[in-house]
C-alpha positions in Angstrom: -19.1 -16.3 -29.8 -20.6 -17.3 -32.9 -23.5 -15.4 -33.6 -26.7 -17.4 -34.5 -28.8 -15.4 -37.3 -32.3 -16.4 -38.1 -33.6 -15.8 -41.5 -37.4 -15.5 -42.7 -38.4 -16.1 -45.9 -41.4 -13.8 -46.9 -44.0 -14.9 -49.7 -43.1 -11.7 -51.8 -39.6 -11.6 -53.1 -38.0 -10.4 -49.8 -35.7 -11.9 -47.0 -35.5 -10.5 -43.5 -32.6 -11.3 -41.8 -32.6 -11.3 -37.8 -29.2 -11.3 -36.5 -29.2 -12.0 -31.9 -26.6 -10.2 -30.5 -26.3 -11.3 -26.9 -23.4 -10.8 -25.2 -22.1 -11.2 -21.7 -19.1 -8.4 -20.7 -18.6 -10.7 -18.0 -18.2 -14.0 -19.6 -16.0 -12.5 -22.4 -13.0 -11.7 -19.8 -9.5 -13.1 -20.9 -7.7 -14.9 -18.4 -5.3 -12.1 -17.4 -8.0 -9.3 -17.3 -9.8 -11.6 -14.9 -7.1 -12.2 -12.3 -6.6 -8.1 -12.6 -10.2 -7.7 -11.1 -9.5 -10.6 -8.9 -6.4 -8.7 -7.3 -8.3 -5.8 -7.1 -11.1 -7.4 -5.2 -8.6 -9.1 -2.9 -6.6 -5.9 -2.1 -9.4 -4.1 -1.0 -11.2 -6.6 1.5 -7.1 -6.9 2.6 -7.0 -3.6 3.1 -10.7 -3.3 5.0 -9.4 -6.1 7.2 -6.2 -4.4 7.9 -8.4 -1.5 9.3 -10.6 -3.2 11.4 -8.3 -4.5 12.6 -6.3 -1.7 13.4 -8.8 0.0 14.5 -9.7 -3.3 17.1 -6.3 -3.0 18.6 -7.2 0.7 19.0 -10.4 -0.3 21.6 -8.5 -3.1 23.4 -5.3 -1.1 23.9 -6.9 2.6 25.2 -4.0 3.5 26.9 -5.4 2.7 30.5 -2.3 1.1 32.7 -4.8 1.9 35.8 -6.8 -1.1 37.0 -9.0 1.0 39.3 -10.5 3.4 36.2 
């Protein structure tokens, strides 16, 4: 990203240069890094979903085969 420079000229013999360096690391990602982060988020979501489905299966199949209970 090109950096914007602001030059301030004084009445005397001085020049002040101000550089604004505002970077957003989220926007500085290359596609490979973005895909790696997206894959990690998707993997965590999938593990959580599978874990929740497993717990729901254990709750519905509590092992009782007797209808009177």
